[in-house]
C-alpha positions in Angstrom: 0.0 0.0 0.0 3.0 2.3 0.1 2.5 3.2 -3.6 -1.1 4.0 -2.9 -0.1 6.3 0.0 2.4 8.1 -2.2 -0.2 8.7 -4.9 -2.7 9.9 -2.3 0.0 12.3 -0.9 0.6 13.8 -4.4 -3.1 14.2 -5.0 -3.6 15.9 -1.6 -0.7 18.2 -2.4 -2.3 19.2 -5.7 -5.9 19.1 -4.7 -8.1 21.9 -6.1 -9.2 24.7 -3.8 -12.7 24.3 -5.0 -14.4 21.0 -5.9 -13.9 17.4 -4.9 -11.5 14.7 -5.7 -12.7 11.2 -4.8 -10.3 8.2 -4.5 -11.3 4.6 -4.8 -8.6 2.0 -4.0 -9.1 -1.5 -5.2 -6.8 -4.5 -5.4 -5.6 -6.1 -8.6 -7.8 -9.1 -7.8 -10.8 -6.8 -7.4 -9.9 -5.1 -10.7 -9.6 -8.4 -12.5 -13.2 -9.2 -11.5 -14.8 -6.1 -13.1 -17.7 -7.0 -15.2 -18.6 -4.9 -18.3 -22.1 -4.6 -19.5 -22.2 -3.6 -23.2 -25.2 -3.3 -25.4 -25.4 -4.1 -29.1 -23.5 -1.9 -31.5 -25.7 0.5 -33.4 -25.7 -0.1 -37.2 -27.4 3.2 -38.0 -25.1 5.6 -39.6 -26.3 9.2 -39.7 -25.4 10.9 -43.0 -25.8 14.6 -42.5 -24.0 17.9 -43.4 -24.7 19.2 -39.9 -21.9 19.3 -37.4 -22.5 18.0 -33.9 -20.4 19.2 -31.0 -20.6 17.4 -27.7 -19.0 19.0 -24.7 
């Protein structure tokens, strides 16, 4: 956990004055058990001259 503590210390040293920073620490074993839920790919292709900007 010493690596985790080092990363936490760096984050705390550079934390923003406003806002939140949340940290979730998991083990490699827990990470390996992550499950992904993915839907079907969309086959509809929109063909348009309009530009779309997502921010």
